[in-house]
N, C-alpha and C positions, 0 to 999 in steps of 0.2 A: 572939230564938231562935237566930239564926245565930251571934251572939257566944257564947252558951252552948255551942253545939255545938263552936265553935272551942276554947273553954277545955277542954271535955271531951276533945277530940282530942289535947290536950297531955299527958294522963295516961298511965298505963301502957299497954303494947301491947294488952292484951285489950280495955280500954275504948275505946282509939283505933280498934281494928278494928271495934267495933260502932257507933261514932259516925260514922265516915267516910261510909258510905252515906247516913245521915240528913242530914249536912251537905251532901253533894253534891246530894241531892234538894232541900233548902231553897234552895240557891244556884240550882239549875235553875228552881225556881218563881219566885224573885225576878228572875232574869235574863229569864224570859219576860214577867213583869209589866212590867219596865222596857222591853222591846221594845214592848209594847202601849202603854205610857205615851208613849214617844218617838214612836210612829206617830201617836197621837191628838193629841199636843201639837205635832207637827211640829218637835221639838227634836232635832237630830242628836246633840248632846252626851250625851243620855241613853242613846243606843246604846253609847257608850263604857263607861258604867257597867254596862250589860247584858253587854257582852263580857267585862268583868272578872269578873263573877259566873259566867258560863258557862265561862270558861276555868278558873277554880278548880274548878268542878263537874266538868269533864271530867278535870282532873288527879287529882281524888280518886277518881272512878269514871267512866271513859269510857262514854258512852251515845249511841245514835242520836239521842235527843231533844235532848241537849246540843249535839251537832255541828250538828243541823238548826237549832236556835234561834240558835246563834252564826252559822251561815251566813246566816240571815235578817238579822241585824244587819249583817253585812258587806255584804250586798246593799244594804241601806238606806243605808249609808255610801259606796256606789259602789266598794267594794273587791271587785270581782267575782272575781278570781283566787282570793283567800282563800275567798270564798263557795263557789266550785266545789270547792275542796279539802275544805271541811267537809262539803258535801253528799255528796261522794264517800265520805267516812268514815262518814257516817250510813247510806248505802246499802250499804256493806260489812257493816254490822251487820244492817240490815234492807232487803233489795233491794225490798221492796214498800212502802216508805215513800213514799206518794203526794206528800206535801208536799215532801219532799226532791227528788223527781224534778221536780216542777213548778218549784220555786224554782231548781234547778240549770239547768233549761231557760231560765228567765228570765235567769239570769246569763250563760249562753252567748249569748243574744240580745244582751245588753248589750255583750258582747265581740265582737259581729258574727260569731260562730261559729254561723250560722243552721242549718246541717245538724245540728250537735250539739244545738242547741236543739230542733229538730223531733224528733230521736230521743228526748230526755228527755220532752218534752211528750206525744209519742205514747204512751210507756210509761205516763205518768200517766193519760192518757185511757183507755187500755185497762183500767187498774185501777179507774177511776171514770168511766165513760162518760156517765152520765146526769145528773150534778150537778156539773159542773166548768166553768162558763162562762169562768173566767179562763184555764184551760189552753187552751181552744179559741181564745180571744182572742189569747193569746200565740203560739200556733202559727200562727194566721192572720197575725200580724205577721211571723213568720219567713218564711212562704211569700211574703208580699207583697214582702219585701226581696229574695228570690231570683227574683222575677218569676213565681212559680207562682200566677197570678191566679185560676184556677178553684178551686184548693185553698184559697186565702185566702178567696174568696167563700163556699165551703162552711163553713169554720171560723168566720168572723165571723157567718154566718147562724145557725149552731148556738149560738154564744155568746149572741146576742140572744135566741134561743128559750128558752135555759135560765136566763137572768138573771132574778132576782126584783126587780131595781131597774132604773131607766133606764140602758140600756147605751150611754151616749153614746160611750165610747171604741170599742166594737165597731162602732157605726154609722158612725163616722168612718172606721175601718179598712175597713169594707165599701165606703164611698164611694171610697176610694183604690184598692181592689182592682178595683171596676167601672171606674174611670177607667183604670187600667193595662191592663185587658183591652180596653177600648174603644180605647185608643191603638194597641194591637197590631192590632185589626181595621181601624182607619183606615189604618195603614201598608200593610195587605194589600189595601186598596181595597174592603173590605167595609163600606161606609158605613152600610148599614141596621143591621147588628149593632153597629157603633160607636156610632151614635146611641142605640140601645136601651140599651147599657151606660152611656153618659153620662147618659141620662135616669134610670136606676136609681140611679146614683151621686148625682145631684142630690137624690133623695128623702131621702138621709141626710147631706147636706153642710151643712145649716144651721148647725151649731156652728162651722164654719170658713168665714167669709164669702169669703175669697180663693179657696178651693176651689170654692165655689158659683158665684162669678163666672167662674172659669176654665171650669167645666162649661157654663155658659150660653153662653159665647163659643164653645166647641167645638160645641155643639149648633146654634147659630145659623149657624156657618160651614158645617157639613155641609148642613143643610136649605136655607139661603139660597143657597149656591153651587150646589146641585143645581137648585133652581127657576130661578134667574136664568140658569144655563147653558142649560137647556132653552128658556127664553124667547128667549134670544139666537139659538138655532138655529131659531126659528120654531115650536117644538113647544109652543104655548101651552096646549093641552089637557093635555098631560103635566105642564107646569110648574104649572098650576093644581091638578092632583091632588096633586102634591108639597106645594104651599103649603097646601092645605086640610088635609092630614094633619099638617103642622107645627102648624097652629093647634089641631087637635083634640088632639094630644098635649101641647101646651104652651099652654093657653088663657090663662095669666097672663104670657106672655113678649111684650114689645113687638115684638121683631124678627120674631116669627111673623106678626103682623098686617101689619107693614111689608113683609115678603116677599110676602105675598098681595096687598097693595096694589100692589106693583110689577108683579106679573103681571096684575092687573086693569087697570092702566094700559096695559100692553103690549097688552091685548085691547081697549083703548079703552072699557072699562067704568068710566068715570070716577066715577060715583056710588058704586059699590062700593069703588073705590080710595080715594076720599076718606073713606069710612066707616072703612076699615081703618087708614088713617094717623091718623084721629081717635082710634081705640082705642089705637094705639101711643103717641100723645101723652098720652092719659089715664094709661097705665101708666107712662110715663117722661117726666114733664113737663119735666125738666131736660135732656133730650137734644135738642140743637139740630138734629140731622139730620132728626128726624121732621117738624117744621113746615116745614123747607126742602124735604123731599121731597114733602110735601103741596102746597106752593106750586108745585112743578114740575107736579103733576097739574092744579092749577087753571089754570096757564098753558097747558097742553096743551088744556084744556077751554075755552079762550078766556074765562076769568074773571079778568082782570088785577087787579081790585079785591081779590078774595080772595087772589090770589097775592101781591100786595104786603103784605097783612096777615100772611100766613104767613112770608114772607121777613123781615119786620120782627120777628116773634116769634122767629125763629131768631137774628137779630142781637142781640136783647135778651138771649138766653141766652148767646151767644158772640160778643162784639164783634170777634173776630179771624177770623171765618169768611168768608174772602175770597169763596168761591163764592156765598154768600148775597147779598153786595153786587152781584156780577156778574149774578146771576139777577134781583134786584130791579130793576136798571137795565133789563134786558130787559122786565120787566113794566111799568115806567113808560113805556117807549117803546111797548109794546103798547096801553096805555091812552090815551096821547096827550092827556091833559088839560093845562090851563094849568099851567105850572111843571114838568111832568113831564120835559121835555128837560133842564132844569137839575138836577133830582133824579137823572136817569139819569147825567148827566155827573159829578156828585159821587160817586155810587156807584162808577162805573168808576174814578175817581181813587183812591178808598179801596181798592178791590180791588187796583189796581196797587201801591199803597203796601204793602199787606199781603203781596202776593206777593213783593215785593223784600225784605221783612223776613225771609222764610224763607231760611236759608242754603243755598247750592247745595252739592251733593255734590262732594267733591274730585275732581279729574281722576284717571283710572286711571293707574297707573305705566306708563312706556314699556316695551315688551317687550324 
């Protein structure tokens, strides 16, 4: 049909004038179809064909739809400056073109012009506030990049609420926003709110394992450091309260039980401490620190046989854990059975060898 229109457009002026709009519309329809085909097939070269069609359509009869569709193709090709220009032309024809506003906001974000992105995306949301999850998601991203964590949290939350499909991207964005605000609280010394935000972030971080691991580490550092610091000051009741809350909030985190186990051991509640370290080992069986720390409790409880078994388990996980050899040597000496003196001497020798293998820090430069 397009070839027929082109042939007709070459006839006399009256026929050409009547055919041009139809040819422009046909090229617009094919250009849009090629955009969709390229997006579904993941073939960037199809966008080039779409751009050719849409450029010819615009030349014949400029339209907001044509500029908007070509801007979409430019966005897909990563040619964001050209996309911004086309969306601007579409909006000059129709300032209420929601799709052009949204897609220009996306292009501004890609160009790291986040303030302009927020401006366009806000305009799109005002025109379509209750059914535009992608606009909320993209505005949330812009706010996140600018450090506007509260606004990012609100936008990602709304994107998830409005989405009719699994909103993985918005959930990950929400996790980063909560982490960002948590970092700010932590720097301000507001550890309770920091931990709360890190915990909320962790709820949405599963698609990014490195983010989830980072959040667990941050949560553990806050809760564990707080409990152990209180225990070191002799405030064992307060320390236990903090540790108990850590377990309640994070019942599947090994370090929560290990922290409470540490506090129980400081209170000489060895039975409870051993149970908590056992739970930590159950949750993270490949972490050598947990059997080593349980071994320390067994040694304090005067149970060298169990202590030796724990230190041996730690060494089986990490043969370079020098501290475990040193502690097992102490347990051998505590037990005092036949051959234990030789075992202790062998362990101390191994611990010394491992300690020497660790490179020393270079000396500080002279002033």
